[in-house]
C-alpha positions in Angstrom: -34.2 120.0 48.8 -33.3 122.5 46.0 -35.6 122.2 43.1 -34.9 123.9 39.7 -37.4 124.2 36.9 -35.5 124.4 33.6 -37.2 125.9 30.6 -35.3 126.1 27.2 -36.9 128.9 25.1 -36.9 130.1 21.6 -39.4 132.8 20.4 -42.0 132.0 23.1 -43.1 135.5 23.9 -46.8 134.4 23.8 -46.4 131.5 26.2 -43.5 131.9 28.5 -45.3 134.1 31.1 -48.0 131.6 31.5 -45.5 128.8 31.7 -43.5 130.5 34.5 -46.7 131.4 36.4 -48.0 127.9 36.2 -44.8 126.4 37.6 -44.6 129.1 40.2 -48.0 128.1 41.5 -47.2 124.4 41.4 -43.7 124.7 42.9 -43.6 127.9 44.9 -40.2 127.2 46.5 -38.5 126.2 43.2 -36.0 128.3 41.2 -37.3 128.8 37.7 -34.7 129.2 35.0 -35.4 130.3 31.5 -32.6 129.8 29.0 -33.1 131.9 25.9 -31.8 130.5 22.7 -31.4 133.6 20.4 -35.1 134.6 20.5 -36.0 137.4 18.1 -39.1 138.5 20.0 -39.7 139.7 23.6 -39.2 136.3 25.3 -36.3 137.5 27.5 -38.2 140.6 28.7 -41.5 138.8 29.3 -39.8 135.9 31.2 -37.9 138.3 33.4 -41.1 140.2 34.2 -42.8 136.9 35.1 -40.2 136.3 37.7 -37.9 133.8 36.1 -34.1 133.8 36.3 -33.1 134.4 32.6 -29.9 133.3 31.0 -28.8 132.9 27.4 -27.3 130.1 25.3 -26.0 131.3 21.9 -25.5 127.9 20.3 -28.8 127.2 18.5 -30.7 124.0 19.3 -32.5 122.5 22.2 -29.8 120.0 22.9 -27.2 122.8 23.3 -29.5 124.6 25.8 -30.1 121.4 27.8 -26.3 120.8 27.9 -25.7 124.4 29.2 -28.5 124.2 31.8 -27.3 120.8 33.2 -23.8 122.2 33.5 -24.6 125.6 35.1 -27.4 124.9 37.5 -26.9 123.2 40.9 -30.0 121.6 42.5 -31.2 118.3 44.0 -34.2 117.9 41.7 -34.5 119.1 38.2 -37.8 119.7 36.4 -37.3 120.0 32.6 -40.2 121.4 30.6 -40.9 123.4 27.4 -41.7 127.1 27.4 -44.9 126.7 25.3 -47.3 126.2 28.2 -48.5 122.8 26.8 -47.3 120.7 29.8 -49.3 120.4 33.0 -47.4 122.2 35.7 -49.8 120.8 38.4 -48.4 117.3 37.7 -44.9 118.4 38.8 -45.4 117.9 42.6 -46.7 114.3 42.1 -43.8 113.6 39.8 -41.3 114.9 42.4 -43.0 113.0 45.2 -42.7 109.8 43.3 -39.0 110.5 42.4 -38.2 110.9 46.1 -40.4 108.2 47.5 -39.0 105.5 45.3 -35.4 107.0 45.0 -35.8 107.2 41.2 -33.5 109.1 38.8 -36.2 110.1 36.2 -40.0 110.4 36.1 -41.2 110.9 32.5 -44.4 112.9 31.8 -46.2 110.8 29.2 -48.6 113.1 27.2 -52.3 112.4 27.3 -54.7 114.6 25.3 -57.7 114.4 23.0 -56.9 117.8 21.4 -55.8 117.1 17.9 -54.3 120.6 17.5 -52.1 120.0 20.5 -50.7 116.6 19.4 -50.9 116.4 15.6 -51.4 112.9 14.0 -48.0 113.2 12.3 -46.2 113.9 15.5 -48.2 111.2 17.3 -47.3 108.5 14.7 -43.6 109.6 14.6 -43.4 109.4 18.4 -45.0 105.9 18.4 -42.6 104.7 15.7 -39.5 106.1 17.3 -40.4 105.1 20.8 -41.1 101.6 19.5 -37.7 101.4 17.9 -35.9 102.5 21.1 -38.0 100.1 23.2 -37.1 97.2 20.9 -33.4 98.0 20.9 -32.8 99.3 24.4 -35.8 98.1 26.5 -39.5 99.0 26.8 -39.7 101.2 29.9 -41.2 104.4 28.3 -44.4 105.0 26.2 -43.6 108.6 25.3 -39.9 108.8 24.7 -40.1 112.3 23.0 -41.8 114.0 25.9 -40.2 117.2 26.9 -41.5 117.0 30.5 -39.2 115.2 32.9 -38.3 115.3 36.6 -34.7 114.1 37.2 -32.4 113.6 40.1 -29.1 115.3 40.5 -27.1 112.1 39.9 -28.9 111.7 36.6 -28.3 115.2 35.4 -24.6 115.4 36.5 -23.8 112.0 34.8 -25.6 112.9 31.6 -23.1 113.5 28.7 -25.5 115.8 26.7 -24.0 115.4 23.2 -27.1 116.2 21.1 -27.6 119.6 19.5 -31.3 119.7 18.7 -34.6 118.0 19.4 -32.9 114.7 19.5 -31.9 115.4 23.0 -35.0 113.7 24.3 -33.8 110.5 22.7 -30.4 110.8 24.3 -32.0 111.5 27.7 -34.0 108.3 27.4 -31.2 106.0 26.1 -28.9 107.3 28.9 -31.3 106.1 31.5 -32.0 102.8 29.8 -28.4 101.9 29.2 -27.3 102.5 32.8 -30.5 100.7 34.0 -31.5 103.5 36.2 -34.6 103.4 38.4 -37.2 105.3 36.4 -41.0 105.7 36.1 -43.6 107.3 33.9 -46.7 109.3 34.8 -49.5 110.2 32.5 -49.8 114.0 32.3 -52.4 116.2 30.6 -51.2 117.9 27.4 -52.8 121.0 25.9 -52.5 123.1 22.8 -50.3 126.2 22.6 -51.6 129.7 23.5 -52.6 132.0 20.6 -49.5 133.3 18.9 -47.2 130.5 19.9 -45.8 128.4 17.0 -44.2 125.0 17.2 -40.5 124.8 16.3 -40.6 121.1 15.6 -40.4 120.0 12.0 -42.1 116.6 11.5 -39.8 115.3 8.8 -36.5 117.1 9.3 -36.4 116.6 13.1 -37.9 113.1 12.7 -35.0 112.1 10.5 -32.5 113.7 12.9 -34.0 111.7 15.7 -33.9 108.5 13.6 -30.3 109.1 12.8 -29.5 109.7 16.5 -31.0 106.3 17.3 -28.8 104.7 14.6 -25.7 106.5 16.1 -26.7 105.4 19.7 -27.1 101.8 18.5 -23.6 101.9 17.0 -22.1 103.4 20.1 -24.1 101.5 22.8 -24.7 98.2 20.9 -21.7 97.8 18.7 -21.7 94.0 18.5 -25.3 93.6 17.2 -24.8 96.7 14.9 -21.6 95.5 13.2 -22.7 91.9 13.2 -25.7 92.9 11.2 -23.5 94.7 8.7 -21.2 91.6 8.6 -24.2 89.3 7.9 -25.4 91.5 5.0 -22.0 91.6 3.5 -21.5 87.8 3.9 -24.9 87.1 2.3 -24.2 89.3 -0.7 -20.7 87.8 -1.1 -22.1 84.3 -1.0 -24.7 85.1 -3.6 -22.1 86.5 -5.9 -19.8 83.5 -5.4 -22.3 80.8 -6.1 -22.2 81.1 -10.0 -18.4 81.4 -9.9 -18.1 78.2 -7.9 -20.6 76.4 -10.2 -18.6 77.5 -13.3 -15.4 76.2 -11.7 -17.0 72.9 -10.9 -18.2 72.4 -14.4 -15.3 73.7 -16.4 -12.3 74.0 -14.0 -12.1 77.7 -15.0 -12.9 81.0 -13.3 -14.3 83.1 -16.2 -15.9 85.6 -13.9 -12.7 86.8 -12.2 -14.0 90.3 -11.3 -17.1 88.8 -9.6 -14.9 86.4 -7.7 -12.6 89.3 -6.5 -15.6 91.4 -5.5 -17.1 88.4 -3.6 -13.9 87.8 -1.7 -13.5 91.5 -0.9 -17.0 91.6 0.5 -16.3 88.6 2.6 -13.2 90.1 4.0 -15.1 93.3 4.8 -17.7 91.1 6.6 -15.0 89.6 8.8 -13.5 93.0 9.5 -16.9 94.3 10.5 -17.3 91.4 12.9 -13.9 92.2 14.4 -14.8 95.8 14.8 -17.9 94.8 16.7 -16.0 92.5 19.0 -13.4 95.2 19.8 -15.9 98.0 20.2 -18.1 95.9 22.5 -15.2 95.7 25.0 -14.6 99.5 24.7 -18.3 100.2 25.2 -18.4 98.0 28.3 -15.5 100.0 29.8 -17.2 103.3 28.9 -20.5 102.1 30.5 -18.6 101.1 33.7 -17.0 104.5 33.9 -20.4 106.3 33.4 -21.9 104.0 36.0 -19.2 104.8 38.6 -19.6 108.5 37.9 -23.4 108.1 38.4 -22.9 106.2 41.7 -20.7 109.0 43.1 -23.8 111.1 43.7 -26.5 110.0 46.2 -30.1 109.4 45.1 -33.0 111.5 46.4 -34.5 109.8 49.5 -38.1 109.5 50.6 -37.4 111.7 53.7 -36.2 114.5 51.3 -39.6 114.9 49.8 -40.9 116.6 53.0 
């Protein structure tokens, strides 16, 4: 079994050597790839000295790096982690063993820590909120949707469309697994703070809003009927509220003195029916897309229990 450790990196000179060393000890037979994303420090040099295979991705953003790694690297099992030495490399063998033993497509590393500096309250709350939203819409199978530590099968990686550009890639990774109803699991893994000199690239509000927007887009694309039905319902309610006084005046006087309001109400009602029609049409299109993705996914065999040896 070929195992590849994938590490997207941006300005991680202070942490990348430790990250590579930790995963080399945990997975001595794995190939460790560090994809540099336009670092302005010595990340490339330090990673190469630590024994990693170093490549570059010029398009800025973690999602762009993940897309490039998934396209370039051929392996049977993929371990995706960050280059900041915060994830527990010692958990990787157990995650891989479970992936193979149960023929899973993804094992998510749910972060567990009491170190406030490692997992700031703002990030913790945002993760809880966004994970809850995805669980409510797509299914509750993860408790830490935004974890950057995952073990994945080849059939998962090679069927993943990878459209995100930035930190919203974790959301896309999660929804892809949930939408195709893949066999997945989650394991609690220790999470620690960054080494001295390593700085987080995640912006609580900017990246949080980008992830929220990604969820909205994924709902539109993967759940078009509920999405457009909700829009249709809002438009219909507003149209009805506007029309009530117009109808009352007509009943009392036989006249329509509020003609602009009546026209606006009818326009909104027409938009409501158009939105509902869009939902019906796109639901059929989405089902076809999902079937094609499923067939592509099934073209690649799953890891088997015998492969773990």
